[in-house]
N, C-alpha and C positions, 0 to 999 in steps of 0.2 A: 504494500500500500504506500503510495507516494505521500509526501508531506501535505499537499493540498487535499488529497483524498482523506487523510486523517483529520484535517481541519474540518472538512465537510461533515464527516461522521461525528466528530466531537461537537460541532455546532448544532447538528441535528439532535443529539442527545440533550444539549442545553436548552434548545428551543422547546422540545417536547417536555422537558422537565418543568418548565414554567406553566405548561398546561395543567399539570398535576398540582402545582402550588396554588393556582388561581381559580381553577374550576373544580367544583365539588358537587356531586350528586349523591344523595343518600338513598339507600333502600333500608327502611326502618332507621336504625342507628348506624349502619355500616356504609362507609364511603365507597362508591363505585370507582372513583379515581383517587385512591389513597395518596396522601401527601408523601409518604415514605418512598413511593415509586419515583416521585420527582427528585427526591434527594439521591436515590440510587442512579437516576439518569445523570445528575450533576457529577456524581463520582465517576461514572463512565466517561462523561465529557472531559473531566480532568485527565483521565488516563490517555485520551486521544490528543488533548491540547497542551499537555505539560511540556512538550518539546518546544512549542512555539512561545509559550509563556511559562517559564520555569517556576515562577512563584505560585502558580496555580496548585502545584503539588503541596504547598504549605496549607492549603484549605482542606485537603483530604481528611485529616482527623476531625475537623469541625463538621464536615459533610457526613462522616460516619456517625458522629454523635447525633446529628439531626435525623438521620435515617433511622437509627435505633429508637430515638425518642418518639418520632412520629409513627414508627412501626409498632411500638408498644401501645401507643394511644389507639391505633387502628385495631389491634388485637383486643384491647379492652372494650372497644365499641361493639364487638360481637357479643359481649356479655351485658351490653347496655350501660357500661361504665365509661368514665372519662378520666384520664390521668392529669389533664390540664387543670390547674387550679387547686390541686391537692396539697402541694408543697411549694409555697411562694418562692423561696430561694432557688429551687431547681427550675421553676418556671422562668424566673428572671435570667438565670444563667443560660438556659436554652434559647430564650428570646434574644439575648445579647449575642450568643453564638450564631444564631440564624441571621440576625441583622448584619453582623460583621461579615459572615460568609457571603451574603448577597451583595453587600457593598463592594467587597473586594473582587468577587467573581465578575460583576458587571463592569468594574473598572478594568479588569483584564480583557473582557469582551470588547470594550471600547478601544483598548490598546491594540487588539488584533485587527479591528476595523481600520485603525489608523495606519498600521504597518502593511496590511494586505489589500486594503481597498483605499489607497491614498487619493484616488480620483473622486472619492465621495466623502469629503470631510463632514458633511451633514449627518451621515450615518453614525459616526463616532459621537457627535454632539447629541444626537437623538438618544443613543444608548445612555450617555451620561445624564441627560435630563430624566430619562426613565429611572435610572439608578437613584437620582436625588429625590424624585417624587416618591418612589417606593420607600426609601429610607425615612422620609418625613412621615408618610402615611403609616408605616409600620410602627414608628415611634409614637405617633398620636394615638393609634389604636391601642398600643400597649398601655399608655397612660390612661386613656379613657376607660379601658376595660378593668384596670387594676385599682385605680384611685377612686375614692368616693366622689360622685359627681354632684356639683351644685345644681345641675339641671334635673328637673323632675318631670315625670309623666310624659306628656306628648312631646314636649320640647326635647327631652332626652332621646326619645324614639326618632324624632326627625333628625337630630344631630347624628345619631348612629347610622341612620339610613343614608344621609348625605356622605358620611365618611365611607360607608360601604360602597356606594356608587362611585366615589372618587377612586377608591382602591381598585375596584374592578376595571374602571376606565384606564387607570395606570397600568394594570396588568395586561389589558388588551394591547395597549400601545407598546409595552415591553415585549410581548410575544411577537407582535408585528415587526418590531425592530430586529429581534433575534432571527426570525425567519427570513428577513431581508438580508441580514449578514450571511446567513447560511446559503442563500440563493447565489451570493457572489462566488461561491465555490462549486456550484452545482454542475457546471459543464466539465469540471475536472474529475468528478466522481466516477465517471464511466471509463476512464482511461486505464 
């Protein structure tokens, strides 16, 4: 497999990984698109992309922790349980680990776009904007979810709904940017 074929494959894993992080359908309590699958796809992406961006390999332990955490949560969902919110320090640590992973991972994706698609600097900037939006929204969600809210009733529901819509819109923009980056290598994948 050539270097560009490996990049295409790795970017495919990364782009599809975001689908599992942002889209969730449940049958009863069990997710049809479990988040841990997204983390496993990110780990596979790191394996394919680490030659082009060596510091991606540093994210592998955090990705493994997140895959285990979200996998345990998915397994617990089969019994109607939820491990999120059970132990606040662990929730905070995994939240920070996931936030850092995503920030650095997207920074590296933007760097790949800069090096391998120099004719399209807008793509790099788009990925960086998506990274920043995602970081801000994940931080706000964590704070709104964990801290007592001064908002009550309908206002709190509207605030949460607005944040959720913004988060989903940011996710769709991010997935579109990742699939655009992947498409830049598509012609090389069949050689």
